[in-house]
LODO-317919 format. One record per residue: residue in three letters; x, y, z of N, C-alpha, C in turn; residue number from 1. Coordinates in nm, 3 decimals. Example, Ala and Ser with C-alpha at 12.3 -4.5 7.8 and 13.67 -1.06 7.14 Angstrom:
<atoms>
Ala/1.319/-0.569/0.780/1.230/-0.450/0.780/1.320/-0.330/0.780/1
Ser/1.285/-0.225/0.708/1.367/-0.106/0.714/1.290/0.003/0.787/2
</atoms>
This chain:
<atoms>
Met/0.136/2.886/10.881/0.105/2.992/10.787/-0.045/3.015/10.788/1
Val/-0.088/3.138/10.791/-0.229/3.173/10.792/-0.259/3.245/10.663/2
Thr/-0.361/3.198/10.593/-0.404/3.263/10.472/-0.536/3.331/10.501/3
Thr/-0.543/3.459/10.478/-0.668/3.528/10.504/-0.755/3.519/10.381/4
Val/-0.884/3.518/10.406/-0.981/3.508/10.298/-1.082/3.620/10.318/5
Glu/-1.099/3.704/10.217/-1.198/3.809/10.227/-1.334/3.746/10.205/6
Thr/-1.430/3.780/10.290/-1.563/3.724/10.278/-1.666/3.835/10.282/7
Thr/-1.781/3.805/10.229/-1.895/3.893/10.242/-1.984/3.837/10.351/8
Glu/-2.083/3.913/10.391/-2.175/3.864/10.494/-2.239/3.734/10.448/9
Arg/-2.271/3.723/10.320/-2.336/3.605/10.265/-2.251/3.480/10.281/10
Asp/-2.120/3.492/10.263/-2.035/3.373/10.270/-1.941/3.380/10.389/11
Ser/-1.992/3.425/10.502/-1.908/3.445/10.619/-1.860/3.314/10.680/12
Cys/-1.906/3.200/10.629/-1.859/3.072/10.681/-1.728/3.029/10.616/13
Val/-1.676/3.106/10.520/-1.547/3.073/10.459/-1.441/3.089/10.565/14
Ser/-1.355/2.991/10.578/-1.253/2.997/10.683/-1.116/3.019/10.623/15
Thr/-1.020/3.046/10.711/-0.882/3.060/10.669/-0.815/2.924/10.672/16
Ala/-0.698/2.915/10.610/-0.627/2.787/10.603/-0.537/2.771/10.724/17
His/-0.598/2.755/10.840/-0.523/2.735/10.962/-0.601/2.643/11.053/18
Ala/-0.535/2.550/11.117/-0.602/2.464/11.215/-0.506/2.442/11.329/19
Gly/-0.558/2.433/11.449/-0.476/2.412/11.566/-0.515/2.286/11.638/20
Ala/-0.437/2.251/11.735/-0.465/2.131/11.813/-0.569/2.162/11.918/21
Leu/-0.634/2.057/11.968/-0.731/2.075/12.076/-0.658/2.129/12.198/22
Arg/-0.715/2.228/12.259/-0.655/2.282/12.381/-0.695/2.194/12.498/23
Asp/-0.605/2.173/12.590/-0.627/2.093/12.710/-0.668/1.950/12.678/24
Gly/-0.650/1.903/12.556/-0.682/1.766/12.520/-0.830/1.736/12.515/25
Ala/-0.917/1.833/12.527/-1.060/1.808/12.523/-1.129/1.922/12.450/26
Pro/-1.241/1.891/12.381/-1.313/2.000/12.317/-1.368/2.095/12.422/27
Pro/-1.397/2.222/12.386/-1.439/2.321/12.484/-1.554/2.274/12.571/28
Ala/-1.652/2.206/12.514/-1.768/2.165/12.592/-1.733/2.062/12.698/29
Ala/-1.621/1.989/12.680/-1.584/1.882/12.773/-1.487/1.928/12.881/30
Arg/-1.444/2.054/12.878/-1.350/2.103/12.977/-1.420/2.129/13.109/31
Thr/-1.350/2.103/13.216/-1.403/2.135/13.349/-1.381/2.283/13.377/32
Pro/-1.455/2.340/13.472/-1.429/2.480/13.507/-1.286/2.503/13.553/33
Gln/-1.226/2.402/13.619/-1.087/2.416/13.665/-0.992/2.423/13.546/34
Gln/-1.016/2.342/13.441/-0.931/2.348/13.323/-0.943/2.485/13.257/35
Thr/-1.065/2.535/13.249/-1.086/2.665/13.187/-1.017/2.773/13.266/36
Ala/-1.031/2.770/13.400/-0.970/2.873/13.485/-0.818/2.867/13.480/37
Ala/-0.762/2.748/13.459/-0.617/2.731/13.458/-0.554/2.779/13.327/38
Arg/-0.635/2.801/13.226/-0.581/2.845/13.097/-0.534/2.989/13.106/39
Pro/-0.424/3.023/13.039/-0.375/3.160/13.044/-0.475/3.259/12.984/40
Asp/-0.560/3.215/12.896/-0.657/3.304/12.833/-0.794/3.286/12.898/41
Ala/-0.797/3.264/13.029/-0.919/3.223/13.099/-1.017/3.335/13.126/42
Lys/-1.020/3.437/13.043/-1.123/3.538/13.059/-1.256/3.475/13.021/43
Arg/-1.365/3.542/13.046/-1.495/3.485/13.010/-1.493/3.448/12.864/44
Arg/-1.533/3.324/12.835/-1.520/3.270/12.700/-1.616/3.335/12.601/45
Asp/-1.721/3.399/12.648/-1.815/3.459/12.555/-1.794/3.609/12.536/46
Glu/-1.689/3.662/12.601/-1.658/3.804/12.583/-1.593/3.826/12.447/47
Pro/-1.621/3.941/12.384/-1.548/3.972/12.261/-1.399/3.976/12.292/48
Asp/-1.321/3.927/12.201/-1.177/3.917/12.222/-1.109/3.962/12.094/49
Gly/-1.028/4.064/12.104/-0.958/4.115/11.986/-0.868/4.012/11.922/50
His/-0.820/3.915/12.000/-0.729/3.814/11.945/-0.803/3.692/11.890/51
Ala/-0.929/3.675/11.923/-1.005/3.559/11.878/-1.010/3.553/11.726/52
Ala/-1.018/3.666/11.660/-1.032/3.669/11.515/-0.900/3.650/11.442/53
Asp/-0.788/3.654/11.513/-0.658/3.646/11.446/-0.648/3.525/11.353/54
Asp/-0.686/3.409/11.400/-0.671/3.287/11.322/-0.802/3.234/11.266/55
Thr/-0.914/3.272/11.323/-1.040/3.208/11.289/-1.144/3.300/11.228/56
Gly/-1.132/3.428/11.251/-1.234/3.521/11.206/-1.348/3.533/11.306/57
Ala/-1.340/3.459/11.417/-1.445/3.462/11.517/-1.434/3.589/11.601/58
Arg/-1.544/3.623/11.666/-1.544/3.744/11.749/-1.545/3.713/11.897/59
Thr/-1.558/3.587/11.933/-1.552/3.549/12.075/-1.457/3.433/12.091/60
Arg/-1.405/3.416/12.211/-1.315/3.306/12.241/-1.389/3.173/12.223/61
Thr/-1.515/3.166/12.264/-1.593/3.042/12.251/-1.602/3.001/12.105/62
Ala/-1.636/3.096/12.020/-1.646/3.066/11.877/-1.510/3.029/11.819/63
Ala/-1.405/3.099/11.858/-1.271/3.069/11.809/-1.228/2.929/11.848/64
Asp/-1.257/2.889/11.973/-1.222/2.754/12.017/-1.300/2.649/11.937/65
Ala/-1.428/2.674/11.915/-1.510/2.579/11.839/-1.458/2.566/11.696/66
Ile/-1.424/2.679/11.634/-1.372/2.677/11.497/-1.239/2.603/11.492/67
Thr/-1.151/2.628/11.585/-1.021/2.561/11.590/-1.040/2.410/11.604/68
Asp/-1.131/2.369/11.692/-1.158/2.226/11.710/-1.213/2.163/11.583/69
Glu/-1.304/2.231/11.515/-1.361/2.176/11.392/-1.258/2.174/11.279/70
Arg/-1.170/2.271/11.276/-1.063/2.269/11.176/-0.969/2.152/11.197/71
Thr/-0.945/2.119/11.322/-0.864/2.001/11.352/-0.930/1.877/11.294/72
Arg/-1.060/1.867/11.311/-1.136/1.753/11.256/-1.127/1.751/11.104/73
Ile/-1.138/1.868/11.040/-1.125/1.875/10.894/-0.987/1.829/10.850/74
Asp/-0.882/1.870/10.921/-0.747/1.826/10.888/-0.736/1.674/10.896/75
Glu/-0.798/1.614/10.997/-0.797/1.469/11.011/-0.870/1.403/10.894/76
Leu/-0.985/1.458/10.857/-1.060/1.405/10.743/-0.981/1.418/10.614/77
Asp/-0.916/1.534/10.594/-0.835/1.554/10.474/-0.722/1.451/10.466/78
Ala/-0.659/1.420/10.577/-0.552/1.319/10.577/-0.608/1.184/10.535/79
Arg/-0.726/1.150/10.584/-0.789/1.023/10.545/-0.825/1.022/10.397/80
Ile/-0.879/1.134/10.348/-0.915/1.144/10.207/-0.792/1.127/10.119/81
Ile/-0.683/1.194/10.153/-0.559/1.183/10.075/-0.510/1.039/10.074/82
Ser/-0.516/0.973/10.188/-0.475/0.833/10.196/-0.562/0.746/10.106/83
Leu/-0.692/0.769/10.107/-0.783/0.692/10.023/-0.760/0.719/9.875/84
Val/-0.732/0.843/9.839/-0.703/0.876/9.699/-0.577/0.803/9.654/85
Arg/-0.475/0.804/9.738/-0.351/0.731/9.703/-0.378/0.583/9.686/86
Glu/-0.460/0.526/9.772/-0.496/0.384/9.760/-0.573/0.360/9.630/87
Arg/-0.665/0.450/9.597/-0.744/0.437/9.474/-0.652/0.441/9.352/88
Val/-0.556/0.532/9.351/-0.461/0.543/9.240/-0.383/0.412/9.225/89
Ser/-0.342/0.354/9.335/-0.268/0.228/9.332/-0.353/0.115/9.275/90
Val/-0.476/0.104/9.321/-0.566/-0.002/9.271/-0.592/0.019/9.122/91
Ser/-0.616/0.143/9.082/-0.639/0.173/8.941/-0.519/0.134/8.856/92
Gly/-0.400/0.159/8.906/-0.278/0.121/8.833/-0.269/-0.030/8.813/93
Arg/-0.305/-0.106/8.916/-0.303/-0.254/8.902/-0.405/-0.298/8.797/94
Ile/-0.522/-0.236/8.797/-0.624/-0.270/8.697/-0.572/-0.238/8.557/95
Gln/-0.512/-0.122/8.539/-0.460/-0.083/8.408/-0.351/-0.180/8.361/96
Arg/-0.261/-0.219/8.452/-0.155/-0.313/8.414/-0.214/-0.446/8.369/97
Glu/-0.313/-0.495/8.440/-0.378/-0.622/8.401/-0.445/-0.608/8.265/98
Arg/-0.516/-0.499/8.244/-0.587/-0.478/8.118/-0.488/-0.470/8.002/99
Val/-0.381/-0.391/8.018/-0.283/-0.373/7.911/-0.207/-0.503/7.885/100
Ser/-0.168/-0.575/7.991/-0.094/-0.700/7.971/-0.178/-0.808/7.904/101
Ser/-0.310/-0.794/7.910/-0.396/-0.892/7.843/-0.434/-0.847/7.703/102
Gly/-0.376/-0.735/7.657/-0.402/-0.687/7.522/-0.511/-0.582/7.513/103
Gly/-0.564/-0.540/7.627/-0.670/-0.438/7.627/-0.614/-0.297/7.628/104
Arg/-0.704/-0.202/7.626/-0.665/-0.061/7.631/-0.640/-0.019/7.775/105
Arg/-0.555/0.078/7.792/-0.522/0.126/7.926/-0.644/0.188/7.994/106
Val/-0.726/0.261/7.918/-0.842/0.331/7.975/-0.970/0.264/7.924/107
Asn/-1.065/0.246/8.014/-1.196/0.190/7.980/-1.297/0.304/7.993/108
Leu/-1.332/0.365/7.880/-1.417/0.483/7.881/-1.556/0.455/7.938/109
Ala/-1.611/0.338/7.912/-1.742/0.304/7.967/-1.737/0.305/8.120/110
Arg/-1.631/0.249/8.176/-1.616/0.247/8.323/-1.599/0.389/8.377/111
Glu/-1.523/0.472/8.306/-1.505/0.610/8.350/-1.639/0.685/8.350/112
Met/-1.724/0.659/8.252/-1.855/0.723/8.248/-1.940/0.679/8.367/113
Glu/-1.930/0.550/8.405/-2.001/0.502/8.525/-1.956/0.578/8.649/114
Ile/-1.825/0.597/8.661/-1.769/0.667/8.777/-1.817/0.812/8.780/115
Leu/-1.811/0.879/8.665/-1.858/1.018/8.657/-2.005/1.028/8.698/116
Ser/-2.086/0.937/8.648/-2.228/0.937/8.681/-2.251/0.913/8.830/117
His/-2.176/0.819/8.886/-2.189/0.787/9.028/-2.158/0.910/9.115/118
Tyr/-2.050/0.977/9.086/-2.012/1.096/9.164/-2.112/1.210/9.143/119
Arg/-2.159/1.228/9.020/-2.258/1.333/8.993/-2.388/1.304/9.070/120
Asp/-2.432/1.178/9.068/-2.555/1.142/9.139/-2.541/1.161/9.290/121
Ala/-2.425/1.130/9.343/-2.403/1.138/9.488/-2.377/1.280/9.536/122
Leu/-2.306/1.361/9.455/-2.259/1.492/9.502/-2.307/1.609/9.418/123
Gly/-2.386/1.583/9.316/-2.430/1.691/9.229/-2.322/1.727/9.128/124
Arg/-2.342/1.838/9.063/-2.251/1.880/8.956/-2.105/1.887/8.999/125
Pro/-2.074/1.940/9.119/-1.933/1.941/9.160/-1.873/1.800/9.173/126
Gly/-1.958/1.700/9.193/-1.910/1.562/9.201/-1.845/1.518/9.071/127
Thr/-1.896/1.570/8.959/-1.837/1.536/8.829/-1.694/1.587/8.823/128
Ser/-1.671/1.709/8.870/-1.535/1.764/8.870/-1.443/1.684/8.960/129
Leu/-1.495/1.644/9.076/-1.415/1.562/9.167/-1.379/1.429/9.101/130
Ala/-1.476/1.366/9.037/-1.450/1.239/8.969/-1.348/1.256/8.857/131
Met/-1.359/1.365/8.781/-1.261/1.391/8.674/-1.121/1.403/8.731/132
Thr/-1.108/1.470/8.843/-0.978/1.485/8.907/-0.924/1.349/8.951/133
Leu/-1.008/1.267/9.011/-0.965/1.133/9.053/-0.923/1.049/8.933/134
Leu/-1.001/1.056/8.825/-0.965/0.979/8.705/-0.834/1.029/8.646/135
Glu/-0.814/1.159/8.646/-0.687/1.216/8.595/-0.569/1.169/8.678/136
Leu/-0.586/1.167/8.810/-0.478/1.120/8.897/-0.445/0.973/8.870/137
Ser/-0.544/0.898/8.827/-0.527/0.754/8.813/-0.481/0.709/8.675/138
Arg/-0.490/0.793/8.577/-0.454/0.751/8.441/-0.304/0.744/8.421/139
Gly/-0.262/0.649/8.342/-0.122/0.641/8.301/-0.025/0.604/8.410/140
Arg/-0.071/0.535/8.511/0.015/0.499/8.624/0.062/0.354/8.618/141
Cys/0.040/0.289/8.503/0.080/0.148/8.497/0.220/0.130/8.445/142
</atoms>
């Protein structure tokens, strides 16, 4: 599924929600001339291509290939982030169970403030929102 995103010149780096696999098993810069020539779309890679923009918004095949490759990397990073968030939720649940079983409160507000501060210091104001989301995912899971 491809989601189009309207952009202005100022924010032209906004991408669509589509990522593809590496073509020929190697990034464009690592392909041999023979691999490039053997591709069905082996026209000059820097020529404007009406189809290049279909999935990426790029105006050349070279740019479209680079965007596709980087989107693949983003998809890999997102999978790792999701895995880490799930692990964090699990660890948080174990902490909450221990705290509650010992007679404590499920949520430790002082610790949550430390987490919010840490994310804000590391990522700026949007880091606070990210930390709030992580804390929300982790609450009440014991």
